[in-house]
N, C-alpha and C positions, 0 to 999 in steps of 0.2 A: 503494500500500500505506499503510496506515496507521502511524502513528508507535508505536513500541513504547516502554516505559519506560526500558528500556536505552538504546537509541538516543539518547531524549531527555537521559539523564543524560550520554552521549557529547557530544551537541550543547552541552549546557550548559559541559560543562567547556572546550570549544573556544573558546567565546563569552568566558570569563572569562579564561583560560591566556595567561599571559605567554611569546610565543614568540620566538626569535631570541637571536643573541650581541650584548649591548650592553657588552661589556667594553672596546672601544676607546673609545666616547663617555664611559664611566664614567671609565677611565682619564684621559682628557684633561681633563675638567672638575674631577676631584679634585685632580690636579696643579696647575691652575690655581690653586683654591683654597688648595692647600699653600702655593705660591708666595707668596701676600698674608700668609697666617697665619704664616710663617715669619720675616717682617720684623717681628713684633710679639711673639710667642711662641716660647719653646724647646721643641721638639716632641723628645721621647726616642721615639715609634714612632708610627705611623698604619698603619691596616688598614682595609679594607672588610669590611664585614659587612652583617647584614640579609637581607630576604627575597629580593632579588634574586640574593646570593651561595649561597643555600640552595635555590634552585629552588621558592620557596614564593610568589613573587610572583603578584600579580592584573595583568592588563592595564589600562593605563590609571591606576593608581591607587596605583602604588610608586616610591619614589624611590630612589637610590644614597645609601647608608649610609656613612660614612666615621668612625671612631674616631679621635680624634686626642688622643695621650696627651701632656699637657702637664706641665714640670718642677715637680714638686710645691712646693719651696720658693718658686718665683718666682712663680707663678701660681695656686696652689689653697690652700697653707696659710694658716689662719686666714681664708678668704674662704667667703662663704654660695654656695651653688648659684645663687641669683639674680644674684648680682654676676659670677659667672665666667660664665654664660649671656650676660649683658649684653655683657660684654666681647668676646666671640666675635661678637656680632651687630655689634657698634660696627665690629669690624675689616673685617667683609665687608659695610659699609652700601652698596658700589656694586651688590650683588646683592639688594638689598631685602630681605634677609632677616627672617624672623619665627620664633618660639619653636613648635616643634611643638605641636599639641594635646595630647600626653601630657606635655608639659613638658621631653622629654629628647630634646634636640637642636636645631639651628637649621637652619632650611631656606632654601637659597640658590637662588633663582629663575632658572632660565634661559629664552631663549626659545622653546624647544623641549624635549619630553620627552627624558630625565629631568631633575629637578631633584635637587640634592645635600643630605643631611642632615649637617651637621657634628655629632658628639656629642663633646663635650670628656670627658677621663677622668684619672683618676690610676691608679697601679698599687700594690698590696701585694705585697711579695717576701718570699720566706722567705730563713733566713739562708743560703742556697746560692745567693740570687739568682734562683731559679726564681719566676715569676710565680704566686702564689696567686689572686689576682682582681683584677678592675679597679672602681673607684670612679666613679661616674656622678652628675652632678647632676639632681635632679628640681625644676625650677623651680615647678612648681604646688604643692608642698609644701614647696618650700626645703628640701631634705635630699638629702644624698649617700647612694647604696645601692650594695649590692655586686652584681657580676654578671660572669660570663666569657663574653663572645660568640664567642671562639674554641673554647672548648670546647663552647659550643652548636652551632655551625656542625658541628663534629666529631660531636655527637650525632645530629644531623639526617641527617647523610650517612650515617652507619653503620647508623641505623634504616630509612632508605630501602634500604638493600642487603639487610638482614632481611626488610621487609615488601614489597618489591618497590614498583612504579610506582605502586600505589592509594594510599599512603601519604601522598604530597605532592598528590596528587589529592585527598583527604579534607581535607587542611589547606587548599587552595586553595577548596575548596567551601564549607569552615565559614566563613572568612575573607569569602567573598561573602554568605553567610547572616546574618553580624555586620554587615555595612556595610548591610544593606536592613532590620535589626531592633535601629535606636538605637545600634550599635556601642558597647556597653558593656564589651567586650573588647579588648586590644591585641591587636595581631597575634603577638607574641612569646608572651603566654600562650595563645594557641591553639596555637601548637606545641608547648609545654610540657605542655598536656593531652594531645595527640597523642601525645608520647613516654611518658605515663603509661599510656596506653590500649593502645597496638598494640605487642606483641612478637613477633609471628609474622606469616608471610606472609598478606596480604589479596588472596583472589580474587574476593570479591563486593563490588563496590564499593558497591551500595545498602546492603546489610547492613552494612557498615564504617561508613557515615554514621550510622546509627541506632545502633550499637555506641559511637560516639564520644558522641554525646548522652547515651545511657543510661550509660555509665560514668563518662562525665566529668561527670555531674549532681552525683554525690557529691565528686567531686574540688573542684568549685566552691563547695560549701557552706562551705568553710572554707579557711584558708591552705594555700597549695599550696607547701611547701618544695622548692628546686630550686638546685643549683651554690653552695651555702654562702649561699644568699639565699631569698628569697620572690617566686615569681613573680608573685602577684596582689595585692601590698601597696600598689598603687595604687587597688584597689577600694575606695571607702566603703562602709558597712554598707547604705545605699539602695542604691547602684548594686549590689551584690552579689546584694540579693533582687531588683533588678530583671531581674538576667543570669540569676539561678535560673528565673525564672516563663519566661523566653523558653526556656531549655533543657528546661524540662518540655514547652512548646508543641511543641518542635521533636523532643523525643524520640517523642511520640504521632505527629506528622506524618510523620518519617522511618520509624517501624515501620509506619505504613499504606501508605506510598509503597512500600517495599520488598514487604510482603504482598501487595499487590493485582498487583504486578507478576510475584511468583511465581505466581499463580493465573491469568495470562493477561488482568487486566482493567485493560488500559493505559491507557485513559482516566481510569480512577479513579486510578490510580498518578501519572500526570502531574499529575492535580488537586492530590494531596496533595504533590508534589514541587515544584510551582509555590507552594504556599502557603508552602513553607519557603524557597525562593530567589528568589521574587519575579518581577520583570518580566524577567529575562535568561534565564529559564527558558522554554525553548521551549512553547508551547501543543499541545494534542493536535489532530493534523490526519488 
């Protein structure tokens, strides 16, 4: 029996989806690194975050993310983002660390997957000692920026309950699209776009993919405020323009992929989806 468009979408998701429980491995490796960091830094708090924690990770391309909140006066005050990142790298030299491409965090490499990204931070608190936000170094621009990963984790979890399982499926599929179309967008930014686009139950996966690119296009054209910060301030003007071009192409391809599927034109639908998602999307057979 020929492959249908909906079957191809499900097959594609299975190919990119990270399955299984990796908490034990993550805990062992992050504890090992914390023991090393504790010898050099006064750590006020540490916690796991990132796509693996939020169930938005892709197979073979996601690391464990650990935020390490350092004592502000001893390790961060009057220091540049670049210098703090270098101090983290120096302390973890036995794991051949490198600064992440996005400039936020240091990746420590292990012999087997997953690697661990250490993300140094300070925190800003209110008069009642509650945490307002965290401050993270961006070594690419040598600045500190505000974010609240704990709140973001909660937002993704809550929206997943509202929208259903297709919410995180769309996020993962868009992350795969991003990886095969020059990777202009950061993973976190894609998740924030999804939070802005979807707020009701998602029943039609193909239509939801198109909705993401259709509604997300306008959000991509200007700075996107989120959690007392800006989710896409990392984008240069030229990179934003290139990302917009790719969104426009994706908007058309996803519309045609969804439409052909509704008309029973599965071969044409799969051809459009394959344009969008590249080699990992199954071919018509």
